[in-house]
C-alpha positions as CSV (number, residue, x, y, z in Angstrom):
1,M,-32.9,20.3,12.5
2,T,-30.3,21.9,10.3
3,L,-27.5,20.0,8.5
4,D,-24.9,21.2,11.0
5,D,-27.0,19.7,13.8
6,I,-26.5,16.2,12.6
7,Y,-22.7,16.1,13.3
8,T,-20.8,15.2,16.4
9,S,-17.2,16.1,17.0
10,L,-14.7,13.3,16.7
11,D,-13.6,13.6,20.4
12,E,-17.2,13.5,21.6
13,A,-18.2,10.7,19.3
14,K,-15.2,8.6,20.5
15,E,-16.3,9.0,24.1
16,E,-20.0,8.6,23.4
17,I,-19.7,5.4,21.3
18,Q,-17.9,3.6,24.2
19,R,-20.7,4.7,26.6
20,R,-23.4,3.5,24.2
21,W,-21.5,0.2,23.4
22,E,-21.6,-0.7,27.1
23,D,-25.3,0.1,27.4
24,K,-27.0,-3.3,27.3
25,E,-30.5,-1.9,27.2
26,L,-29.6,0.2,24.2
27,Q,-28.0,-2.9,22.6
28,K,-31.3,-4.8,22.9
29,K,-33.3,-1.8,21.6
30,V,-31.1,-1.4,18.5
31,E,-31.1,-5.1,17.8
32,I,-34.9,-5.2,17.9
33,F,-35.2,-2.1,15.6
34,L,-32.8,-3.8,13.1
35,N,-34.4,-7.3,13.5
36,G,-31.0,-8.5,14.5
37,D,-29.7,-7.7,11.0
38,I,-26.3,-6.1,12.0
39,P,-23.3,-6.9,9.8
40,N,-20.7,-9.2,11.5
41,F,-18.0,-6.5,11.2
42,L,-20.0,-4.3,13.5
43,Q,-20.7,-6.9,16.2
44,D,-17.4,-7.4,18.0
45,S,-16.6,-3.7,18.7
46,P,-17.7,-0.3,17.6
47,K,-16.1,0.8,14.3
48,A,-15.4,4.0,12.4
49,F,-17.3,3.5,9.2
50,L,-16.5,4.9,5.7
51,A,-19.0,3.6,3.1
52,R,-17.9,3.9,-0.5
53,H,-18.7,2.2,-3.8
54,I,-15.1,0.9,-4.0
55,A,-12.4,1.4,-1.3
56,S,-9.6,3.4,-2.8
57,P,-6.6,5.3,-1.3
58,N,-7.5,8.8,-2.5
59,F,-6.8,11.8,-0.3
60,E,-10.3,11.5,1.3
61,F,-9.4,7.9,2.5
62,L,-6.0,9.0,3.7
63,L,-7.6,11.7,5.8
64,F,-10.1,9.1,7.2
65,E,-7.3,6.8,8.1
66,E,-5.3,9.6,9.8
67,L,-8.3,10.8,11.9
68,T,-9.2,7.3,13.0
69,N,-5.6,6.4,13.9
70,K,-5.2,9.5,16.0
71,A,-8.5,8.8,17.7
72,G,-7.5,5.2,18.3
73,L,-10.6,3.9,16.5
74,D,-10.7,0.7,14.4
75,F,-12.3,1.2,11.1
76,V,-14.1,-0.6,8.3
77,I,-14.7,0.3,4.6
78,P,-18.0,-1.2,3.4
79,E,-18.4,-1.3,-0.4
80,F,-21.4,-1.1,-2.6
81,I,-20.0,-2.9,-5.6
82,N,-23.3,-4.2,-7.0
83,D,-24.5,-0.7,-7.6
84,K,-24.7,0.5,-11.2
85,F,-22.0,2.7,-12.7
86,V,-23.3,6.0,-13.8
87,P,-20.7,8.7,-14.6
88,E,-23.1,11.5,-13.6
89,N,-22.5,10.4,-10.0
90,T,-19.4,12.3,-8.9
91,S,-17.9,9.6,-6.7
92,K,-18.5,6.9,-9.4
93,Y,-17.0,9.2,-12.1
94,H,-13.8,9.4,-10.1
95,L,-13.5,5.6,-9.9
96,G,-13.4,5.6,-13.7
97,K,-11.2,8.6,-14.2
98,M,-8.5,9.2,-11.7
99,F,-7.2,12.6,-10.8
100,F,-3.6,13.0,-9.6
101,E,-2.5,16.1,-7.8
102,G,0.9,17.5,-8.3
103,K,2.6,20.7,-7.1
104,V,0.8,23.9,-6.2
105,G,1.7,26.7,-8.5
106,K,2.8,30.2,-7.5
107,N,-0.8,31.5,-8.0
108,G,-2.1,28.7,-5.7
109,S,-3.5,26.6,-8.5
110,K,-3.1,22.8,-8.3
111,E,-1.5,20.7,-11.0
112,I,-4.1,18.1,-11.9
113,I,-3.3,15.2,-14.2
114,T,-6.1,12.7,-15.2
115,D,-6.0,9.1,-16.3
116,L,-8.8,7.0,-17.6
117,V,-9.4,3.7,-15.7
118,L,-12.6,2.7,-17.6
119,D,-14.2,2.9,-21.0
120,F,-17.2,5.0,-19.9
121,N,-19.3,4.0,-22.8
122,K,-19.0,0.3,-22.1
123,A,-19.3,0.8,-18.3
124,N,-22.3,3.0,-18.2
125,G,-25.3,1.3,-16.5
126,K,-23.4,-1.9,-15.6
127,P,-22.9,-3.2,-12.1
128,I,-19.6,-1.9,-10.7
129,C,-18.4,-5.4,-9.8
130,E,-18.6,-6.5,-13.4
131,L,-16.5,-3.6,-14.8
132,Q,-13.2,-4.3,-16.4
133,A,-10.5,-1.6,-16.1
134,L,-8.5,-0.6,-19.2
135,N,-5.5,-2.6,-17.9
136,G,-7.5,-5.8,-18.0
137,K,-8.2,-6.1,-14.2
138,S,-11.6,-5.8,-12.7
139,V,-12.1,-2.2,-11.6
140,V,-12.6,-3.4,-8.0
141,D,-9.2,-5.3,-8.0
142,F,-7.6,-2.3,-9.7
143,H,-8.5,0.1,-6.9
144,H,-7.8,-2.5,-4.2
145,G,-4.4,-3.0,-5.8
146,L,-3.5,0.6,-5.1
147,F,-3.6,-0.1,-1.4
148,E,-1.2,-3.0,-2.0
149,F,1.1,-0.9,-4.0
150,L,1.2,1.7,-1.2
151,K,1.8,-1.1,1.3
152,M,-1.3,-0.3,3.2
153,N,-2.6,-3.3,5.0
154,V,-6.4,-2.6,4.9
155,G,-7.7,-5.6,2.9
156,H,-9.3,-7.2,6.0
157,K,-11.1,-3.9,6.7
158,I,-12.9,-3.9,3.3
159,H,-16.3,-5.6,3.3
160,D,-18.8,-6.1,0.4
161,F,-22.0,-4.5,1.8
162,S,-24.0,-5.1,-1.4
163,G,-25.9,-8.1,0.0
164,W,-27.3,-6.1,2.9
165,L,-28.5,-3.4,0.5
166,K,-30.0,-5.9,-1.9
167,K,-32.4,-7.0,0.9
168,Y,-34.0,-3.6,0.5
169,D,-33.7,-3.5,-3.3
170,N,-31.0,-0.8,-3.0
171,N,-33.9,1.6,-2.3
172,P,-33.0,4.3,0.3
173,E,-36.7,4.7,1.0
174,R,-36.5,1.3,2.5
175,F,-33.0,0.9,3.9
176,Y,-31.7,4.3,5.0
177,K,-33.3,4.4,8.5
178,Y,-31.8,1.0,9.2
179,F,-28.4,2.1,7.8
180,L,-28.3,5.1,10.0
181,A,-29.4,3.0,13.0
182,F,-26.0,1.3,12.9
183,F,-24.6,4.5,14.3
184,I,-26.8,4.6,17.3
185,R,-24.5,2.1,19.0
186,N,-22.4,0.0,16.7
187,G,-20.3,2.6,14.8
188,I,-19.4,6.1,13.9
189,L,-20.2,7.2,10.4
190,F,-17.6,9.5,8.8
191,E,-19.4,11.4,6.0
192,N,-20.3,14.8,4.6
193,F,-23.9,15.3,3.6
194,L,-24.3,18.2,1.1
195,L,-27.0,20.5,-0.1
196,N,-25.6,21.0,-3.6
197,K,-27.5,20.3,-6.8
198,E,-26.4,16.6,-6.9
199,E,-27.1,15.7,-3.3
200,E,-29.7,18.1,-2.0
201,K,-32.7,15.8,-2.7
202,F,-31.0,12.8,-1.0
203,T,-30.0,14.8,2.0
204,L,-33.5,16.4,2.5
205,Q,-35.5,13.3,1.7
206,H,-33.5,10.6,3.3
207,V,-30.8,11.9,5.7
208,L,-32.5,14.5,7.8
209,P,-36.0,12.9,8.2
210,N,-34.4,9.5,9.2
211,I,-32.1,11.1,11.7
212,E,-35.2,12.8,13.3
213,L,-37.0,9.4,13.2
214,L,-34.2,7.7,15.0
215,M,-33.9,10.5,17.6
216,K,-37.6,10.0,18.4
217,E,-37.1,6.2,18.6
218,F,-33.9,6.1,20.7
219,G,-33.6,9.6,22.3
220,L,-30.2,9.7,20.6
221,K,-28.9,10.9,17.3
222,P,-26.7,8.7,15.1
223,L,-23.0,9.4,15.6
224,I,-21.9,11.2,12.4
225,V,-18.5,12.9,12.2
226,R,-18.0,15.4,9.4
227,L,-15.0,13.8,7.6
228,L,-14.0,16.7,5.4
229,P,-13.6,20.3,6.7
230,K,-16.9,22.2,6.0
231,E,-15.1,24.9,3.9
232,Q,-13.5,22.2,1.8
233,E,-16.3,19.7,1.4
234,E,-16.6,20.0,-2.4
235,D,-12.9,20.5,-3.1
236,I,-11.7,18.1,-5.9
237,H,-8.6,17.5,-3.8
238,W,-10.3,14.8,-1.8
239,Y,-11.0,12.7,-5.0
240,C,-7.4,13.0,-6.0
241,Y,-4.4,10.7,-5.6
242,S,-0.7,11.6,-5.2
243,K,1.1,12.2,-8.4
244,D,3.8,9.8,-7.2
245,L,1.2,7.0,-7.4
246,K,0.5,7.7,-11.1
247,N,4.2,7.4,-11.9
248,N,4.3,3.9,-10.5
249,I,1.0,2.2,-11.4
């Protein structure tokens, strides 16, 4: 199996998730595999799923919202706020230092303005949920407040997923096959798995083997939609926010 093989197109995933949701035998099989441990927010209807350490309205999230709205899919944003903050992790780094994208210059270069949210020295190694932003708010409340400023009513779609992970000691060796099993019937994962220096080990050790395991178990692969265009997967644009937001927070 190659990395490209794990993805399903959005149109196909939307159709397939409805078929699987109505399959009662598949429902029982998934519930047995997961020992009934399915989050409440995945039990009433299938959901588009964007898992992040903290939900925040960067350009990646705005694309996710746009795609799910066009597809007519309800979505959830599970958070891993009990995870430790380490700035070497790219996604965590951008929670502590925001990048704002302005106009594109004549040569095609983007205007990028940065702004610190955290004192990295104080934050390093601490649980994200305990971090205080430089403006005095918790860093979680700071990022959630960006949705409120933009008048985006998504608070009810944000769920703290840390308790589920804690059952497995936050260890992907233990939890990742169960996490991916959510997307056999209960949801569609929107994600980009990479083979770059930072993520190659995780992709090869946890993603691909567990997808193959689930395919043997269910005869189906988890429904994973490539969120970002393949040719732009590592573009810093997706971590950025509108410059207009910086001028008003």
